[in-house]
C-alpha positions in Angstrom: -70.3 -98.4 59.2 -69.2 -102.1 59.1 -68.2 -103.8 62.3 -67.2 -107.1 63.8 -69.3 -109.0 66.3 -68.4 -112.1 68.4 -71.0 -114.8 68.8 -70.3 -117.5 71.4 -72.9 -120.1 70.6 -73.2 -122.8 69.4 -69.5 -122.4 68.7 -67.4 -119.2 68.6 -68.0 -117.2 65.4 -66.8 -113.8 64.2 -69.6 -112.0 62.3 -69.1 -109.2 59.8 -72.0 -106.7 60.2 -72.1 -104.6 57.0 -73.2 -101.1 56.8 -76.2 -102.2 54.7 -77.4 -104.4 57.5 -76.3 -107.7 56.0 -74.3 -110.2 58.2 -71.7 -112.8 57.1 -69.6 -115.2 59.3 -65.9 -115.0 58.7 -64.7 -118.4 57.6 -62.0 -119.9 59.8 -59.7 -120.6 56.9 -60.2 -117.0 55.5 -59.2 -115.7 58.9 -56.2 -117.9 59.3 -54.8 -117.0 55.9 -54.7 -113.4 57.1 -52.6 -114.1 60.2 -49.5 -111.8 60.2 -47.6 -113.5 63.0 -44.0 -114.6 62.5 -45.2 -118.2 62.5 -47.5 -117.5 59.5 -45.8 -114.7 57.6 -42.3 -113.6 56.7 -42.1 -110.1 58.3 -39.8 -108.6 55.6 -41.6 -109.8 52.5 -45.2 -110.2 53.7 -45.4 -113.6 52.2 -46.8 -116.7 53.9 -44.3 -119.2 55.2 -46.8 -122.1 54.7 -49.2 -123.3 52.1 -52.8 -122.6 53.3 -54.0 -125.7 51.3 -52.1 -127.8 53.9 -54.4 -126.5 56.7 -57.2 -128.9 57.9 -60.3 -128.5 55.8 -62.4 -128.6 58.9 -60.4 -125.9 60.8 -62.6 -124.3 63.4 -62.5 -121.3 65.7 -62.3 -122.5 69.3 -62.0 -119.2 71.1 -62.5 -115.5 70.4 -61.3 -112.8 72.8 -60.9 -109.0 72.9 -57.7 -108.1 74.8 -58.4 -104.4 74.0 -60.8 -102.2 72.0 -60.5 -102.9 68.3 -58.3 -105.9 68.8 -59.0 -109.7 68.5 -57.3 -112.9 69.7 -58.5 -115.9 67.7 -57.6 -119.5 68.7 -58.1 -122.2 66.1 -58.8 -125.9 66.5 -55.2 -126.8 65.5 -53.9 -124.7 68.5 -52.7 -121.8 66.4 -53.4 -118.3 68.0 -53.7 -115.2 65.8 -53.8 -111.5 66.8 -55.9 -109.2 64.6 -57.0 -105.6 64.6 -60.6 -104.9 63.5 -59.4 -102.3 61.0 -57.2 -104.9 59.3 -60.1 -107.4 58.9 -62.6 -104.8 57.9 -60.3 -103.5 55.2 -59.7 -107.1 53.9 -63.4 -107.8 54.0 -64.1 -104.7 51.9 -61.7 -105.8 49.2 -63.2 -107.1 45.9 -61.7 -107.8 42.5 -62.5 -104.2 41.4 -61.1 -102.6 44.6 -57.5 -102.1 43.5 -56.7 -98.9 45.4 -56.5 -96.9 42.2 -58.5 -93.8 41.0 -61.7 -94.6 39.3 -61.3 -94.5 35.5 -63.2 -91.5 34.1 -64.6 -91.9 30.7 -64.3 -88.9 28.5 -65.4 -87.6 25.1 -64.5 -84.5 23.0 -66.1 -82.4 25.8 -62.9 -82.9 27.7 -61.7 -79.4 27.4 -59.1 -79.4 30.2 -56.5 -81.9 29.2 -54.6 -83.8 31.9 -51.1 -82.3 31.8 -48.1 -81.3 33.9 -44.6 -79.9 33.6 -41.9 -82.6 33.7 -39.0 -82.5 36.1 -36.0 -84.8 36.1 -36.6 -85.3 39.9 -40.3 -84.6 40.5 -41.4 -84.2 44.1 -43.6 -87.0 45.3 -46.7 -84.8 45.3 -46.1 -83.7 41.7 -45.5 -87.3 40.6 -48.6 -88.5 42.4 -50.6 -85.9 40.5 -49.1 -87.0 37.2 -49.8 -90.7 37.7 -53.2 -90.0 39.1 -54.2 -88.0 36.0 -52.9 -90.8 33.8 -54.9 -93.5 35.7 -58.1 -91.5 35.6 -58.1 -90.4 32.0 -55.8 -93.0 30.4 -53.3 -90.3 29.3 -51.2 -87.4 30.5 -49.3 -84.8 28.5 -46.0 -83.7 30.0 -44.2 -80.5 28.9 -40.6 -79.5 29.0 -39.1 -83.0 28.5 -35.5 -82.4 27.3 -35.3 -82.4 23.5 -32.5 -85.0 23.6 -32.6 -88.3 21.8 -33.8 -91.1 24.1 -34.6 -88.7 27.0 -38.0 -90.3 27.0 -36.4 -93.2 28.8 -36.0 -91.1 32.0 -39.8 -90.5 31.9 -40.6 -94.1 31.1 -38.4 -95.5 33.8 -40.0 -93.2 36.3 -43.4 -94.8 35.7 -42.4 -98.4 34.9 -40.0 -100.7 33.0 -39.4 -100.3 29.3 -40.6 -103.1 27.1 -38.6 -104.2 24.1 -40.5 -105.1 20.9 -39.6 -106.0 17.4 -39.3 -102.2 16.8 -36.5 -102.1 19.4 -36.3 -100.5 22.9 -37.5 -97.3 21.3 -38.7 -96.3 17.8 -38.4 -93.1 15.8 -41.7 -91.8 14.3 -40.9 -89.8 11.2 -41.5 -90.1 7.5 -39.0 -92.3 5.8 -38.8 -94.4 2.6 -39.5 -98.2 2.5 -41.2 -98.0 6.0 -42.4 -101.3 7.5 -45.3 -99.5 9.2 -47.5 -96.6 8.0 -46.7 -94.8 11.2 -43.4 -93.9 9.5 -45.1 -91.9 6.8 -46.8 -88.5 6.6 -50.2 -90.1 6.0 -53.4 -89.7 8.1 -53.7 -92.5 10.6 -57.1 -93.7 11.7 -57.7 -94.2 15.5 -55.9 -97.5 16.4 -54.1 -99.3 19.2 -50.5 -100.4 18.7 -49.3 -104.0 18.4 -52.7 -105.8 18.8 -50.9 -108.7 17.2 -48.8 -109.2 20.3 -50.0 -111.1 23.4 -50.2 -109.3 25.6 -50.2 -106.1 23.6 -48.1 -103.2 25.0 -49.9 -101.6 27.9 -48.7 -98.1 27.8 -47.1 -96.0 25.0 -45.0 -92.9 25.3 -44.5 -90.5 22.4 -41.9 -87.7 22.9 -41.7 -84.8 20.4 -38.2 -83.8 19.6 -39.1 -81.4 16.9 -42.3 -80.5 15.0 -42.0 -77.9 12.3 -45.2 -78.8 10.5 -48.6 -77.3 10.9 -50.3 -80.7 10.4 -49.6 -83.9 12.1 -52.0 -83.2 15.0 -52.2 -86.0 17.5 -55.6 -87.6 18.1 -56.9 -89.6 21.0 -60.2 -91.4 21.6 -61.3 -93.1 24.8 -62.2 -96.6 23.8 -63.9 -97.2 27.2 -66.3 -94.3 26.5 -67.0 -95.5 23.0 -67.7 -99.1 24.2 -70.1 -97.8 26.8 -71.9 -95.7 24.2 -72.0 -98.6 21.7 -73.5 -100.9 24.4 -76.3 -98.3 25.0 -77.0 -97.4 21.4 -76.5 -100.9 19.7 -76.5 -103.8 22.2 -76.3 -106.3 19.4 -73.2 -104.7 17.9 -71.6 -104.6 21.3 -72.3 -108.3 21.9 -70.8 -109.3 18.6 -67.6 -107.2 19.0 -67.0 -108.4 22.5 -67.5 -112.1 21.6 -65.8 -112.5 18.2 -62.0 -113.0 18.2 -60.3 -111.6 15.1 -56.8 -112.2 13.9 -54.3 -109.4 14.1 -51.1 -110.0 12.1 -47.8 -108.2 11.5 -45.2 -109.5 9.0 -41.7 -108.2 8.4 -38.5 -109.8 7.1 -37.6 -111.5 10.4 -40.9 -111.1 12.3 -44.4 -112.6 12.2 -46.7 -111.9 15.1 -50.3 -113.2 15.3 -52.8 -112.8 18.1 -56.6 -113.4 18.2 -58.5 -110.8 20.2 -62.1 -109.5 20.3 -62.3 -105.9 19.3 -63.9 -105.2 22.7 -62.4 -107.3 25.5 -64.4 -107.7 28.7 -63.3 -109.0 32.1 -64.9 -111.9 33.9 -67.6 -109.6 35.3 -68.5 -108.3 31.8 -66.8 -104.9 32.3 -64.7 -103.2 29.7 -61.1 -104.3 29.9 -59.4 -103.4 26.6 -60.0 -102.4 23.0 -58.3 -104.0 20.1 -58.8 -102.0 17.0 -56.4 -101.4 14.1 -58.1 -101.1 10.7 -54.9 -102.0 8.8 -54.3 -105.3 10.7 -57.6 -107.1 11.6 -58.9 -110.2 9.8 -62.2 -111.8 10.9 -62.4 -115.6 10.6 -64.7 -117.2 8.0 -68.2 -117.5 9.3 -71.6 -117.9 7.8 -72.5 -115.0 5.5 -75.2 -113.8 7.9 -72.8 -113.8 10.8 -70.2 -111.9 8.7 -72.8 -109.4 7.7 -73.6 -108.8 11.3 -69.9 -108.5 12.3 -69.1 -106.1 9.5 -72.1 -103.9 10.4 -71.1 -103.9 14.0 -67.4 -103.1 13.2 -68.6 -100.3 10.9 -70.7 -98.8 13.6 -67.9 -98.8 16.1 -65.5 -97.4 13.5 -67.7 -94.5 12.8 -68.0 -93.7 16.5 -64.2 -93.9 16.9 -63.8 -91.3 14.1 -66.7 -89.1 15.2 -66.0 -85.5 16.4 -68.1 -86.5 19.4 -65.4 -88.7 20.9 -62.1 -87.5 19.4 -59.7 -84.9 20.8 -56.9 -83.3 18.8 -53.8 -81.5 20.0 -50.4 -80.5 18.7 -47.4 -82.0 20.3 -44.8 -79.2 20.3 -41.0 -79.5 20.8 -40.4 -81.1 24.2 -44.0 -82.4 24.8 -44.6 -86.0 25.7 -47.9 -87.9 25.8 -48.2 -91.1 27.8 -51.3 -93.1 27.1 -53.0 -96.4 27.9 -52.6 -98.4 24.7 -55.3 -100.9 25.8 -57.9 -98.2 26.6 -57.2 -95.3 24.2 -56.9 -95.2 20.5 -54.4 -92.8 18.9 -53.9 -91.4 15.5 -52.8 -88.3 13.7 -53.7 -86.0 10.9 -51.6 -85.9 7.8 -48.7 -83.4 7.4 -46.6 -82.0 4.7 -42.9 -82.9 4.9 -42.0 -79.9 2.8 -42.9 -77.6 5.8 -40.2 -79.1 7.9 -39.3 -82.0 10.2 -41.6 -83.9 12.5 -39.7 -86.3 14.7 -41.2 -88.2 17.6 -39.6 -91.0 19.7 -41.7 -93.7 21.3 -41.4 -96.6 23.6 -43.7 -98.9 25.6 -44.0 -99.8 29.3 -46.3 -102.3 31.0 -49.6 -101.4 32.5 -48.7 -102.3 36.1 -45.9 -99.8 36.5 -48.0 -96.6 37.0 -50.4 -98.6 39.1 -47.7 -99.7 41.5 -46.2 -96.2 41.6 -49.6 -94.7 42.5 -50.1 -97.1 45.4 -46.5 -96.6 46.7 -46.8 -92.8 46.5 -50.2 -92.8 48.1 -48.9 -94.9 51.0 -45.9 -92.6 51.4 -47.9 -89.4 51.3 -50.5 -90.7 53.8 -47.7 -91.7 56.2 -46.2 -88.3 55.9 -49.6 -86.6 56.5 -50.2 -88.7 59.6 -46.8 -87.9 61.0 -47.4 -84.2 60.5 -50.7 -84.2 62.4 
């Protein structure tokens, strides 16, 4: 277990002793920035009332005391005195760019036989809502049943998890076959696995699709975990993975009053080289002109990924029935559908987008609330 140790010589230092045996001194400025006193932080907002860059660059610790077990009093060279609890500093020291307080994302393939789902309620209990958002964050999607079959009722779901994002398709869009459609989604054709709006920057984080009526036997919804496919591609064809994560391609959408263009690599990695997002839409991508050998390599890599995305190994299929709603991460998952016959009846879905940070914030707030209630009950 990590712990804090006071060293008095040659000058006072606070040492973090990690569970693995490593030791690191806590920098005076790092400590001072975490002071929660009224002189340092607004107590209502939790925001600093000063600019830490205005502190002296040579700020030092001049005294360290323990007024009680698990508590610290730190005096700095500019005369400021801070009170800390060991638990606060240990929690801060454990934080890293990938420690965001969220469930670990669980990659999945077609072997995912138990789909993440729940029954929707207009006023879900905190525990039920926590379960829904937890499933979504782990798997990148959740299927909700019994959403009222009323036009635009998906907004009540969307606004529970975040804020609705307007696009050139409006605040919401109706997915059904219609003539003169400006997107192939508004047809009865088969749709390859794809993400929505890769031509926007940033592309919509989360999509909701609510089935108002489905009288067709076809039109099965398909989902593929882009994170799982990216990991498999990296293992099976490292060269293809490198090409697709380092070659920006142009995504473009044109309409009468709209032209969106964004350059994105098909596989987007974060600063640490971890999977961040997938940008694949076979109808919309245009690779820039490169040397023939480079283009040959890119097209081969794209073909390899495309075959994986369409393979039965990675794809799940399910039927959205009347009142079902699927919410999925548009930057992690690819979605599509099988074709359907409009002569069988109507298939009408309504969709909208919300940003990625909504469910993340909701999860943290609910987790904090439920932990507080558990502690009070003990």
